[in-house]
N, C-alpha and C positions, 0 to 999 in steps of 0.2 A: 153662685155669683150673688153679690150683695144686691139689695133692692135698687140701689142707684144704677146698677149695671144689668138690670133684669132685661132679658130678651122678650120681644113680642111673642105672644102665644103661638104664632104661626111656626116658630122655629123649635126644633128639637136638637139640643146641643150634644155633640160628642167631642170630648176634650182629651187631648193627648199632650204629653210632655214633649215628645219628638216623633216625627213620622218621616217616611221618605218624601211624601208630598201629600198635602191635604186633598188636592184634586185626585191623585191616584187612590187614596183611601176611599174617597167618596164614589169614585167610579166602581170600585170593588163592591161597595154597598148598593149602588144603583142597580148593578146587574143582578143583585139578590132581591131587588124589589122594594127597597126602603122608600118611604113616602116623601112627598114634597115637603120642603121645609127642613129636611135634615141638614144640619150645619156642623161641619168638621172644623175644629180649631186646634192648632198645634203651637207649642211654644218655640219649636225650631223644626227645620226640615233638612234632611240629608240629601234629598234629590229633587229640590224645587225646580220647576220649569217655568219659563216664560213663553211668549209667543214664538212660533216657528222652532220649537224645541230648544231654545236657548236656556242655559243654566241660570237659575235664579238663586243668588246667594241668600241664605236664610238663617242667620245667627239668632240666638235668643234675644229677646227684648223688643222685637218688632211684631207686627201682626200678620199672621198667616191663617186664612180662613177660606172655606169653600162651601157654597150653598147649592142644594139640589132643588131643581124646579121641574115641574111636569105640566107646563101650560099646553092647552089644546090649541096650538098655533103651528103654522108651517115652520120647519127648521130655519129657513132663511129669515123669517121675521123674528124668530127667537134670538137671533144674533144681535138684535137691537138692544138687548138687555145688558150688553157691555157698556152702553151709555148710561144705563141706570146704575151700574157699578161705579162708574166715574163720578156721577152726580152724588152718590151716597158718600163716597170718600171725601169729595170736595166739601160737601155740606157738614160733614163731621169734623173736618180739619179746620175749616175757616174760622170758627169762633176761638180756636186756640192760638191762631197766628197773630202777629203784630198787624196793626191797621195798614201799614205800608206794604205788606207782603202781597205779591202778585200770584194768585192761584189761578191756574188755567188748565183746560182740558186739551190734550193732544190726541188727534185722531190716530188710531181708532180707540185705544183703551188705556191711555196713560193720564196721570194727574201730575202736573208740574207746579213747583213753587219757585218763583223768580227764575223761570226757564229751566229748572233742574228737576229731574224725575224723582218723585217721592212715592209713587204708587203705580203698580201695573195690574192689569186684569186679564185673566185667561179664561176663555169660554171653551168648553168641550161638550159635545153632545152625541147622542146616538139616536138613530131613526129605527122605526119598526120595519118589518118586511114590506109593508105597504107604502113606506116613505113618510109616514107621519112621525112627529117627534115623540120619542120614548122618554128621554130625559135630557136636561140641560144642566151643566155644572158651571157656576160662576165662581171662579177662584180669584181672591183678592189678596194682594200683599201690600202692606204699608210700612215704609221705613219710619219707625217712630224715633229710634235712638241711634241707629247706625245705617251706613249705606256703603255699597261697594265703590271703590275708586276706579278710575281709568276706563269707564264705559264710553262707548261712542256718543251716547246721549248722557251728559253728566248727571249724576244723581245727587240727592240730598236726603236729609231726614227732617222730621218735624222739629226736633230739638235744635238741629243745626240751622234751621230757618227762623229760630227765635220763638217757636211755639211754647206754650205752657206745657210742662211735663204731663204725659197721659199714659196710664197703664194699658197694656194690651187688652185686658178684659173690658176696660172702659171704652176703648176705641171700638172693640168688637160690637158692643151693644149699640153704640152710636151709628156705626156703619150699617149694621143689620136693620136697625129701625128706619134709617133713611132709605135703604134699599127697598124695604117692604113698601114704603110710601110710593116710590116710583114704580115698583112692580105692579101694584094695584092700579095706579093711574094708567100704566101701559095696557093692562088687561081691560080696563074700562073705556079708555079714550084713544088707544093706539099710540103711535110713536110721536105724534105732533107735539105734545107738551114736553116730552123728553128732548126732542130736537131743539125746541125753543130755549129751554133752560141750558142745554149744553152749548149752543151757539153763543149765548150771552157771555160765556167765558172761554171761547174757543181760541186756542193758541195759534197765532199766525193768520187769522181770518183776514182775507183781503190782501195778504202779503205774498210775495214770491216764495215758492217752496220747491223742494225737490222730493219726488216720491220714488223710492226704490221698489221696483217690482220684481217678479220672478225672472223676467227676461230683460232686465235693464233698468234704466231710470228715465223719468219724465220730469220736466220743469214747467212751471206755470204759476198762475195766481190761484190761491186757495179761495174758491168762490162760494164755499159753504157745503152743506149736506143736502142731498135730495131727500125725498119723502120716505125712503127706505133706510137711510143712514150711510149711503155711499158718499165718498168724498168727490166734490166737483172741482176739477182742475181746468182752468182756462188758459189757453195758449193762443193769443190772437183771437181770431173768430171761432176757434174750435173749443168746445167744452167737452171734456172727457169725464166719464163716470168711472170711479175706481172703487172696487169693493175690498181689495186687500193690498197692503203695502206698508212701507215704513216711511214716515215723513221726516224731512230734515230741512234746515234753512237752505235757500237757493245758493248755488255756488256763486262765488264772487269773482 
């Protein structure tokens, strides 16, 4: 990589033209004991996955990367690093976008531009026999030049949103650098600074939303995040804490 795209020393890059999935490749390496900071980057994926096992379309030209972490934290707390991934993508993308573009974070792990998804983040982890965290993988995909049509949550790319052109290797370095910044803050200060920065650009905050859960749907007002990163859904006097689900605008 050129000097302008140099990664922080924390990372050790493994680059591939094509993989089944950067997360899958890094999982194979994690089980063999590779160290924290291993970063797998692929030019394309043949079996990319999103949350809940959804297919993630991965043609050349976009960014597909996965980072391995081994923080000495409880597995439930490590899930907060999905917010670090969103912040990293947002801060890398924002300087490239037109001033009028609306960049927002959609709970739990998406980045939107003008209400359309341009990035998704997939966390996968493994615990030790004692229940401690063995490793955590943060997979990040960013639509730089193309995006899939016809999704339930409409998608877009940076270029379609008016962003200045950016090469995948440049975006890789920018995202990795911003992620490391938030990872180190999380290690030193906990979730509070990530929560504050994420909420400053939270999509739908204070608005009626619909949350699809494993056993149905719930509607209410998006009241924010709790101190652990769970979504707070208010329906009348009842405030519900939600740790997993998909968020959509409220039915009209």
